C-alpha positions in Angstrom: 120.4 -39.2 60.1 119.4 -36.1 58.0 115.7 -36.2 56.7 114.8 -36.5 53.1 114.5 -33.5 51.0 110.9 -33.3 50.5 110.3 -33.2 46.3 107.4 -31.0 45.1 104.9 -31.9 43.2 104.7 -31.6 39.8 101.8 -29.3 38.5 100.9 -28.5 35.0 103.8 -26.3 33.3 102.6 -22.6 32.4 104.5 -22.2 29.2 102.4 -25.4 28.1 98.9 -24.0 28.3 97.1 -21.5 26.5 95.9 -18.4 27.2 92.3 -18.2 28.2 90.9 -15.4 26.5 88.8 -12.7 29.2 85.2 -12.7 28.6 82.9 -9.6 29.1 79.4 -10.8 29.0 78.4 -7.1 29.4 80.0 -6.2 26.2 77.8 -8.5 24.4 74.7 -7.2 26.0 75.4 -3.7 25.1 76.1 -4.0 21.9 72.7 -6.3 21.4 71.4 -3.7 23.5 72.3 -1.1 20.7 71.9 -3.0 17.8 68.0 -3.4 19.0 67.6 0.4 20.0 69.0 1.4 16.2 66.4 -1.4 14.7 63.6 -0.1 16.1 64.4 3.6 15.6 65.5 2.9 11.8 62.4 0.7 11.3 60.2 3.1 13.1 61.2 5.7 10.2 61.4 3.2 7.5 58.3 1.8 7.8 55.9 4.8 9.3 52.7 5.4 7.1 53.0 9.1 8.0 56.7 9.4 5.8 56.0 9.3 2.4 59.2 8.0 0.8 57.7 8.5 -3.0 58.0 12.0 -2.2 61.6 12.1 -0.7 62.6 9.9 -4.0 60.8 12.4 -6.4 62.7 15.5 -4.8 65.9 14.1 -4.4 67.2 15.4 -7.3 64.3 18.0 -8.1 66.3 21.6 -9.6 65.5 23.5 -6.8 67.4 21.0 -4.5 70.4 20.7 -6.6 70.6 24.5 -7.3 70.4 24.7 -3.3 73.3 22.2 -3.0 75.7 24.0 -5.1 75.6 27.1 -3.4 76.4 25.4 -0.5 79.1 24.2 -1.8 80.3 27.9 -3.1 79.4 29.4 0.5 81.7 26.3 1.9 84.5 27.3 0.0 84.8 30.9 -0.5 84.1 31.6 3.4 86.5 29.4 4.1 88.8 30.5 1.8 88.5 34.1 3.9 88.4 32.6 7.0 91.5 30.8 6.6 93.6 34.0 4.7 92.1 35.8 7.5 92.7 33.4 10.1 96.8 33.0 8.5 96.8 37.1 8.9 95.3 37.3 12.5 97.5 34.5 13.6 100.9 36.5 12.6 99.2 39.7 14.1 98.8 37.6 17.5 101.9 36.6 17.8 104.0 39.7 16.7 105.4 41.6 19.2 103.7 44.9 17.9 101.4 45.5 20.8 98.9 47.5 18.4 98.9 44.6 16.1 98.6 41.9 19.1 95.7 44.0 20.7 94.2 44.5 17.8 94.0 40.6 16.9 93.1 39.7 20.9 90.2 42.0 20.3 89.0 40.4 16.8 89.1 36.9 18.1 87.4 38.0 21.4 84.7 39.7 19.7 83.9 36.9 16.7 84.5 33.6 18.7 82.2 35.3 21.9 79.0 36.3 19.9 76.9 33.7 17.9 77.5 33.1 14.2 73.5 33.4 13.8 73.6 36.8 15.5 76.5 38.1 13.0 74.5 36.6 9.8 71.2 38.8 10.8 73.9 42.0 11.4 75.7 42.0 8.4 72.1 41.7 6.4 71.1 44.1 8.1 73.9 46.7 8.0 72.1 49.8 5.9 70.0 50.3 9.4 73.6 51.1 10.5 75.0 52.6 7.7 72.7 53.6 4.5 75.1 53.6 2.1 78.7 52.9 1.7 81.8 54.8 -0.3 84.9 56.1 -1.0 85.5 59.9 -0.6 88.0 62.6 0.1 87.2 64.2 3.7 85.5 67.8 3.3 85.1 67.7 -0.4 82.5 66.4 -2.7 85.0 63.9 -4.5 84.1 60.5 -4.3 81.2 58.0 -4.7 78.8 56.3 -2.7 75.8 53.3 -3.3 73.5 51.9 -1.1 74.2 50.0 1.3 71.5 47.2 0.1 73.0 46.8 -3.6 76.4 45.8 -2.1 75.7 43.6 1.1 73.2 41.1 -0.5 71.8 38.2 0.9 74.7 35.8 -0.6 77.6 38.6 0.3 76.0 39.1 4.3 76.6 35.0 4.4 79.8 35.2 3.2 81.0 37.9 5.3 79.2 36.3 8.5 80.5 33.1 8.0 83.9 33.8 6.7 85.1 37.0 9.2 83.8 34.3 12.2 85.8 31.6 11.0 89.0 33.8 10.9 88.5 34.3 14.6 88.6 30.3 14.9 91.5 29.7 12.4 93.4 32.2 14.2 93.5 30.0 17.0 94.8 27.1 15.5 97.2 29.0 13.1 98.3 30.2 16.3 99.0 27.0 17.6 100.4 25.1 14.7 102.6 28.0 14.5 103.7 27.5 18.1 104.6 23.7 17.5 107.2 24.7 15.5 110.4 24.1 17.1 111.9 28.1 17.9 115.0 27.2 16.2 113.9 26.9 12.4 113.4 30.6 13.0 116.4 31.0 14.5 118.1 29.3 11.6 116.1 31.4 9.1 117.3 34.5 10.5 121.2 33.5 11.0 121.3 33.4 7.3 119.7 37.0 6.9 116.0 36.1 6.4 113.8 38.6 7.8 111.1 37.4 10.2 108.5 38.0 7.4 109.6 35.8 5.2 111.3 33.3 7.4 107.5 32.9 8.5 106.4 32.6 5.0 108.7 29.9 3.6 110.3 27.7 7.2 107.5 27.7 9.6 104.4 28.5 8.1 105.5 25.2 5.7 106.4 22.9 8.9 103.2 24.4 10.6 100.7 23.3 8.2 100.8 19.5 9.4 99.6 20.6 12.7 97.2 22.8 11.4 95.3 20.7 8.2 93.4 18.1 10.6 91.4 21.1 12.1 91.4 22.7 9.5 89.4 19.9 7.6 87.2 19.5 10.7 86.5 23.4 10.6 85.8 22.8 7.0 83.1 20.1 7.1 81.8 22.1 10.3 81.2 25.2 8.0 79.7 22.9 5.3 77.0 22.4 7.9 77.1 26.2 9.1 75.6 27.1 6.2 72.2 25.9 6.9 72.0 29.1 9.5 71.9 31.4 6.6 68.2 30.2 5.6 67.2 33.5 8.5 68.1 35.6 5.7 66.6 33.9 2.7 69.7 32.6 0.7 68.7 29.9 -1.6 71.0 27.3 -0.1 70.1 23.8 0.4 67.8 24.1 3.5 66.2 27.2 2.0 65.6 25.5 -1.0 63.7 22.1 1.1 61.9 24.9 3.1 60.5 26.9 0.0 59.5 23.6 -1.3 57.8 22.6 1.7 55.9 25.6 2.7 54.0 24.9 -0.5 53.5 21.4 -0.4 53.5 20.6 3.3 55.7 17.7 3.4 58.2 19.2 5.6 59.7 15.6 7.1 59.8 14.2 3.5 61.7 17.9 2.3 63.9 17.5 5.6 65.3 13.8 5.1 66.3 15.1 1.4 68.1 17.9 2.6 69.7 16.1 5.3 70.3 13.1 2.4 72.6 15.7 0.7 74.6 17.3 3.9 75.4 13.3 4.4 77.1 13.2 0.9 79.0 16.5 1.0 80.4 15.8 4.4 81.7 12.4 3.7 83.1 13.7 0.5 85.0 16.3 2.3 85.6 13.9 5.1 87.7 11.7 2.6 89.5 14.5 0.9 90.4 15.4 4.3 92.0 11.8 4.6 93.7 11.9 1.2 95.0 14.9 2.2 96.5 14.2 5.6 98.1 11.2 3.8 99.7 13.3 1.6 101.5 15.0 4.2 102.2 11.6 5.6 105.5 11.6 4.5 106.6 15.3 5.7 105.2 14.3 9.0 107.8 11.7 9.1 110.9 13.7 8.3 112.7 15.3 11.0 112.0 19.0 12.2 115.8 20.0 11.9 115.9 17.8 8.0 113.0 19.4 7.3 114.5 22.7 8.5 117.7 22.2 6.4 115.9 21.4 3.2 113.6 24.9 3.4 116.4 26.6 4.7 118.8 25.4 1.2 115.5 26.0 -1.3 115.2 29.2 0.2 119.0 30.4 -0.3 119.5 28.5 -3.7 118.8 31.3 -5.4 120.8 34.0 -3.7 123.9 31.1 -4.0 123.5 30.9 -7.7 123.7 34.8 -8.0 126.9 34.9 -5.9 128.6 32.2 -8.5 127.5 33.6 -11.4 128.9 37.2 -10.2 130.7 38.7 -13.8 134.7 39.4 -13.1 135.6 42.7 -14.1 136.9 44.3 -17.2 140.8 43.2 -17.3 140.7 40.8 -14.1 143.4 38.4 -14.1 142.5 34.9 -14.3 
């Protein structure tokens, strides 16, 4: 006789069991410790008898502070614009097959990224020590004009030149990375319809590279907003300099630094929101396939040429 087959005992059905979430008590402990430390630091500042919060609220909208804030915004926008335009030119030169342009771009990026921006600010402000006058003239003649350097390179001009030219070196690498991220076939398609390299760069490649360039450009803009505080060393009346001039007279040092910090936070928050809006604006282009976008750009670039070909007048006396 054969032994009866053993029937396995029935256990709980895994499919009917509800999953048990994993527990990480160390996360809760870390969160509690972080909140406790944060609350202690905030409370220490808020309840400190050494900080006169009435002075903070008084100087928050002080005219000198507001003027300094607006000058900070102007410095940021002008310097970033100069840096962006210069960065695009340097990136195109860096990718050029011309060895002279390529070398000049490489040397510029190496020089301005390799030296601190604070030194560059001081250098431009003291340019008159090297060139007492600036002018344009015809060699070996008396034709031309010149002006004292200090009349041209003011504190504001020195700040814009230092911040803008330094930013151009960083933007050059950002733009170069964005251009290299575009499929090389886009340039080949543009050249196949007779577009020059410069026209293909402006109408086909750069519009697609914007998708990659925009996020780091926004980060550089926010960094520029805070880097303007460095021009306080040449007494440019931006936000930090304005705060320093006030606390040098009334000795409310911490209070004025808190005021400056508040406005920097406000400006960086607004810049962050604008950056997010711009990125959302380009979300549609991010979803478009590269070959579809290239086809649209190429069609747009050649639309005028096709129209001219269609509307050519017929010769006089030609048969219909």
